C-alpha positions in Angstrom: -14.6 -4.4 6.7 -16.6 -3.9 3.2 -15.1 -3.2 0.2 -15.1 0.4 -0.5 -14.9 2.4 -3.6 -12.2 2.0 -6.0 -14.9 2.4 -8.6 -12.1 3.7 -10.7 -9.5 1.2 -10.8 -12.1 -1.4 -10.8 -13.4 0.7 -14.4 -9.9 0.1 -15.8 -9.6 -3.9 -14.6 -13.0 -4.3 -16.6 -11.9 -2.7 -19.4 -7.9 -4.3 -19.6 -10.7 -7.4 -19.3 -12.6 -6.6 -22.0 -9.9 -6.4 -24.5 -8.1 -9.6 -23.4 -11.0 -11.7 -25.3 -9.9 -10.3 -28.5 -5.9 -9.4 -28.1 -3.7 -11.0 -24.5 -3.1 -8.0 -22.0 -0.5 -7.8 -19.8 -0.8 -5.7 -16.9 1.4 -4.4 -13.6 -0.6 -3.0 -10.8 1.8 -1.8 -7.6 1.4 -0.5 -4.7 2.3 -0.7 -1.2 1.7 -3.2 1.4 -1.8 -3.0 3.1 -3.0 -0.7 0.0 -5.6 -3.2 -1.2 -4.6 -4.6 -4.5 -5.5 -8.6 -3.9 -9.1 -7.3 -2.8 -9.2 -4.8 -5.7 -8.3 -7.9 -8.4 -10.6 -10.3 -7.0 -13.8 -8.1 -6.6 -13.2 -6.8 -10.2 -13.3 -10.7 -10.8 -16.2 -12.4 -9.2 -17.7 -13.2 -11.7 -15.0 -14.3 -14.6 -13.2 -16.9 -14.9 -9.6 -16.7 -13.1 -6.1 -17.8 -11.5 -5.1 -16.8 -8.4 -1.3 -17.4 -8.0 0.7 -15.9 -4.1 4.6 -16.0 -4.6 5.3 -17.8 -1.4 9.0 -18.0 -0.4 9.3 -21.8 -1.4 11.8 -23.7 -4.0 10.4 -23.4 -7.2 9.4 -27.0 -7.7 7.3 -26.8 -4.6 5.9 -23.6 -6.0 4.9 -25.0 -8.7 3.0 -27.9 -7.5 0.7 -25.7 -5.8 0.5 -23.4 -8.3 -0.3 -26.8 -10.1 -3.1 -27.7 -7.8 -4.8 -24.3 -8.0 -4.8 -24.6 -12.1 -6.4 -27.3 -11.4 -8.9 -26.6 -8.5 -9.9 -22.7 -10.1 -9.6 -23.6 -14.1 -10.5 -27.3 -14.2 -7.2 -27.5 -15.7 -5.5 -31.3 -15.1 -1.4 -30.9 -15.8 -0.6 -34.6 -16.1 3.2 -35.2 -14.3 5.2 -33.8 -11.7 6.3 -30.0 -12.6 9.4 -28.8 -11.6 10.2 -25.4 -13.2 7.4 -22.3 -13.4 8.8 -21.9 -17.0 6.9 -25.5 -17.9 3.7 -24.4 -16.0 3.5 -20.7 -17.0 3.4 -22.7 -20.5 0.9 -24.6 -20.3 -1.7 -21.9 -18.7 -1.1 -19.9 -21.8 -1.7 -22.5 -24.2 -4.6 -23.0 -22.3 -5.8 -19.5 -23.1 -5.6 -20.3 -26.5 -9.2 -22.2 -26.2 -10.8 -20.7 -22.8 -10.4 -16.8 -22.2 -9.4 -16.3 -18.4 -7.2 -13.9 -16.0 -4.2 -15.4 -14.6 -3.0 -12.9 -11.3 0.6 -13.6 -9.8 0.7 -11.5 -6.6 3.9 -11.0 -5.1 5.4 -10.9 -8.6 9.0 -9.9 -7.8 9.5 -12.4 -5.4 9.9 -14.8 -8.0 13.5 -13.2 -8.5 14.6 -15.0 -5.7 13.2 -17.9 -6.4 14.9 -18.1 -10.0 16.3 -14.8 -11.4 15.7 -16.9 -15.1 12.2 -16.8 -14.3 11.9 -13.1 -15.8 13.6 -14.4 -19.3 11.4 -17.2 -19.2 8.0 -15.2 -18.8 9.3 -12.8 -21.8 10.0 -15.4 -24.2 7.2 -17.3 -24.1 4.9 -13.9 -23.6 6.0 -13.3 -26.9 5.1 -16.5 -28.9 1.5 -16.9 -26.9 0.8 -13.6 -27.0 -1.3 -13.2 -30.5 -2.7 -16.7 -30.1 -3.8 -17.0 -26.2 -6.8 -14.7 -25.2 -5.2 -14.1 -21.6 -5.8 -11.3 -18.9 -2.1 -11.7 -17.3 -2.0 -9.4 -14.4 0.9 -9.1 -11.9 0.8 -7.3 -8.5 3.7 -6.3 -6.1 4.1 -4.5 -3.2 8.0 -3.5 -3.4 7.9 -0.7 -5.8 11.5 -0.6 -6.5 12.2 -3.9 -7.7 8.7 -4.0 -10.0 10.0 -0.4 -11.3 13.4 -2.6 -12.2 11.0 -5.5 -13.6 9.3 -3.1 -16.0 10.7 -0.3 -16.5 14.5 -0.7 -16.9 15.6 -1.0 -20.6 18.0 -4.2 -19.7 15.3 -6.1 -17.9 13.4 -8.6 -20.5 10.2 -7.7 -19.2 10.9 -4.1 -20.6 8.3 -3.0 -23.0 5.7 -6.0 -22.5 3.4 -4.5 -20.4 0.1 -3.3 -22.0 -1.0 -1.6 -18.6 0.5 -0.2 -15.4 -1.8 0.5 -12.4 -0.6 2.4 -9.3 -2.8 1.6 -6.5 -2.9 4.3 -4.0 -4.9 5.0 -0.5 -8.0 5.8 -0.2 -8.9 9.7 -0.7 -10.2 11.7 2.4 -13.6 11.5 1.4 -13.7 7.5 1.7 -12.1 7.5 4.9 -15.1 9.7 6.7 -17.7 6.9 4.8 -15.8 4.4 6.6 -15.7 6.5 9.4 -19.1 7.1 9.6 -20.5 3.9 9.1 -18.7 2.6 11.9 -19.3 5.5 14.2 -21.8 7.8 13.1 -21.3 10.6 15.5 -17.8 11.0 15.0 -15.7 14.0 15.9 -13.1 16.0 13.7 -10.8 14.9 16.3 -11.7 11.1 15.4 -10.9 11.8 11.7 -7.9 13.8 12.3 -6.4 10.7 14.2 -7.7 8.2 11.5 -6.1 9.9 8.6 -2.8 10.6 10.9 -2.6 6.6 11.8 -3.6 4.9 8.3 -3.0 8.2 5.7 -6.0 6.2 3.9 -4.5 2.6 3.8 -7.9 -0.1 3.6 -5.9 -2.8 6.0 -4.9 0.0 8.9 -8.3 1.2 8.5 -9.5 -2.4 8.8 -7.7 -3.3 11.9 -8.7 -0.5 13.8 -12.6 0.0 12.5 -13.0 -4.2 12.8 -11.1 -3.7 16.4 -13.9 -1.5 17.7 -11.4 1.7 17.6 -13.4 4.2 16.2 -12.8 7.1 18.5 -9.1 9.1 18.8 -8.7 7.4 21.8 -9.4 3.8 21.7 -7.0 4.1 18.3 -4.0 5.8 19.7 -4.7 2.7 22.4 -5.4 0.1 19.7 -1.4 1.4 18.1 0.4 1.2 21.0 -1.3 -1.6 22.3 1.5 -4.7 23.3 -0.4 -7.0 20.7 -0.8 -4.4 18.1 -0.1 -5.4 14.4 0.9 -1.3 14.1 4.4 -1.9 16.3 5.9 -3.6 13.6 4.3 -3.2 10.3 7.1 -0.5 9.7 10.0 -2.9 9.9 8.3 -5.7 8.5 7.3 -3.0 5.3 10.8 -1.4 5.0 13.3 -4.3 5.3 12.5 -6.0 2.6 12.7 -3.0 0.5 16.3 -1.6 1.4 18.1 -4.6 2.5 21.8 -4.4 3.8 21.5 -0.5 4.2 18.3 -0.3 6.0 20.2 1.4 9.3 20.8 4.2 7.2 17.3 4.7 5.3 16.0 4.4 8.4 17.9 6.5 10.5 17.4 9.2 7.7 13.4 8.6 7.7 13.5 8.6 11.7 15.3 12.4 11.9 12.7 13.1 8.3 9.4 12.4 10.7 11.2 14.5 13.7 11.4 17.8 11.9 14.7 17.4 10.0 14.2 17.8 6.7 16.9 19.7 5.0 19.8 17.4 3.7 22.6 20.5 5.3 20.3 18.9 8.9 20.4 15.5 8.2 24.0 15.0 6.3 25.5 16.9 10.3 23.3 14.1 11.8 24.0 11.2 10.1 27.9 12.4 9.3 28.2 12.0 5.5 26.7 13.0 2.0 23.4 11.7 2.7 22.8 13.1 -1.1 22.1 9.2 -2.8 20.1 8.2 -0.3 17.7 11.0 -0.8 17.5 10.5 -4.3 16.7 6.6 -3.4 14.2 7.2 -1.4 12.6 10.1 -3.4 12.9 8.0 -6.9 13.1 4.6 -6.3 11.2 3.6 -2.8 8.9 6.7 -3.5 9.0 7.4 0.4 10.1 10.6 0.5 9.1 13.9 -1.8 11.5 17.0 -1.9 9.1 19.6 -1.4 10.3 23.6 -2.6 7.7 26.5 -1.6 5.4 27.2 -4.7 6.7 29.8 -6.9 10.1 28.6 -6.9 12.7 29.1 -9.3 13.8 26.8 -11.4 16.9 25.3 -9.9 16.4 26.0 -6.5 17.6 24.9 -3.4 15.2 25.3 -1.2 13.6 22.6 -0.3 12.3 20.3 2.1 12.2 16.7 2.4 9.0 15.2 3.8 7.5 11.3 4.2 4.2 11.2 2.2 3.0 8.1 3.6 0.9 8.7 7.0 1.5 5.8 9.1 5.4 5.5 8.2 5.4 9.3 9.2 3.7 8.2 12.3 5.7 4.8 12.7 9.5 6.5 12.3 8.5 9.7 14.8 6.3 7.8 17.6 6.9 4.0 17.6 10.9 3.4 16.0 12.6 5.1 18.2 11.2 3.6 21.3 11.6 0.0 20.5 13.3 -0.3 24.1 9.8 0.6 25.6 8.2 -2.2 23.0 10.9 -4.9 23.5 10.4 -4.2 28.0 6.5 -4.3 27.2 6.3 -1.0 28.7 3.6 -0.2 26.4 1.8 2.3 28.6 5.0 4.2 28.4 4.7 4.6 24.4 0.8 5.6 25.0 2.2 8.6 27.4 4.5 9.7 24.8 2.2 9.8 22.3 -0.3 11.3 24.2 2.3 14.1 25.1 3.5 15.1 21.4 -0.2 14.1 19.8 -1.5 17.6 19.6 1.2 19.3 18.5 2.1 16.2 15.8 -1.5 16.4 14.6 -1.6 20.0 14.1 1.5 19.3 11.4 -0.8 16.4 9.6 -4.0 18.7 9.9 -1.8 20.4 6.9 -1.7 17.2 5.2 -5.0 17.1 5.1 -6.6 19.8 4.0 -3.6 19.9 0.7 -5.4 16.6 -0.2 -8.9 17.7 1.1 -8.5 20.4 -1.1 -6.5 18.5 -3.9 -9.8 16.1 -4.3 -12.0 18.7 -4.5 -10.4 19.6 -7.7 -10.1 23.0 -9.1 -6.4 24.0 -8.2 -4.0 23.4 -10.6 -1.4 24.0 -8.5 -1.2 23.5 -5.0 1.9 23.8 -2.3 3.4 25.8 0.9 5.9 28.7 0.7 8.4 30.0 2.7 11.7 32.5 2.1 14.9 31.6 1.8 15.0 32.0 5.3 12.8 29.2 6.4 10.9 31.9 7.7 7.0 33.7 6.0 5.3 30.6 5.9 2.4 29.9 4.6 0.7 26.5 5.2 -1.3 26.4 1.5 -1.7 28.2 -1.7 -3.9 26.6 -4.0 -4.1 28.2 -8.2 -6.9 27.9 -9.6 -5.8 28.7 -13.9 -9.1 28.6 -14.9 -10.9 30.9 -13.0 -8.0 32.8 -11.8 -8.6 32.2 -7.8 -5.9 32.0 -5.4 -6.7 30.3 -1.8 -4.0 31.4 0.6 -4.7 29.5 3.9 -3.5 29.4 7.2 -4.0 26.0 9.3 -4.4 25.4 12.5 -6.1 22.9 14.9 -8.0 25.8 17.0 -9.5 28.4 14.8 -8.9 31.1 18.1 -5.2 31.2 16.6 -5.5 31.7 13.3 -4.7 35.6 12.2 -5.6 36.4 8.6 -3.7 39.8 9.2 -0.6 38.1 9.7 -1.2 35.9 6.8 -1.9 38.9 4.6 1.5 40.1 6.0 3.2 37.1 4.8 1.9 36.9 1.3 3.3 40.3 0.5 6.7 38.1 -0.5 4.3 36.7 -3.3 2.4 39.3 -4.4 3.7 39.3 -7.6 3.3 35.9 -8.1 -0.5 36.3 -7.0 -1.0 39.3 -9.7 -4.1 38.8 -12.1 -5.6 36.0 -9.0 -8.8 36.7 -7.0 -7.3 35.9 -3.6 -8.8 34.2 -0.7 -7.2 34.7 3.0 -8.6 31.6 4.6 -8.1 30.0 8.0 -9.3 26.2 7.8 -9.1 24.4 11.2 -10.6 21.4 12.9 -14.1 22.5 12.3 -13.7 23.1 8.0 -12.4 19.3 8.0 
């Protein structure tokens, strides 16, 4: 799949690159696995002198030998002798940048801690010593969000306060999703688009797996995901076990419950059998995997909150794939496919709500947007978008089938929030697959 979009991000990287020619820059790039961090950095450096290093799980001497070889190939920098410590190699790279401006990229940076925890202190000491004289554009990227935040944003960590720029790479917007699907399937249907959004959430590598594999229609996408050799089947486990460590079982159980519709802490606690408040806080704050959603217009301190998984792929994985590991292990992927099909319409109807929230947010104008439900969990409104500048409000009901939309009933639900909508020109609208 060709490189799509990322114009804003490339512009930011280009600005940092230009700045590094006069003063050293240290950029931290973070984003989930498969989001395209490496592709973005390499795309931005196509015509520039650079050294790309990937932190594989080797011993420190072996990793340094690999890096030493890469430095000679990419930069022509010959380092004589055997270097067994990353510290010594990094100092040579900083010295080189005194005379030759270039970009140094270290991918999966957080894994250096597993190789030698002292490396971050070494980097801090050497960076402080050489940054005023080295013309280096130093970019580190990582896919384990919690570890990257800890390394750079915890006050007691050696690299705290050293980065000059931070980028958080996010999935493609829905407009880019449409463009990609149109390139591969010019006659795509709303169902095809919704299925692509449901399975990938805009994550580039997942889109590539489907598009380059010829899965460009809804049915073909679901077949591809459920197939016995599908990379989608193990991806959720591979992605998260390294994040959660030994406690992954409890975290997986909580995420499975949220994906299955148990979205309040009371529901989750009753099934798990213990207070899960700290786990939920970690999933939201440290791992950025869930979001505590409150009804729009909630009062500060309100406990009327529901949890949701923000990542569409993980939401699908915990809803359909993780609970059916036995089917996958016994090779009954045909039964997994049937289960997905049986529940597809209901599940994709919920996903459609997320799609329209993202679509309207991308179109701009709405300063505040969210859902509404009352304290009993009733009178639900799928979408409210407020334009504070033009004082307009969109109140919408979202259904797959437009015939199931009842604007009169929506108007009655909105009686609960008439006071909050006072002063806005309110539009009641139904949104369906036809509006995607």
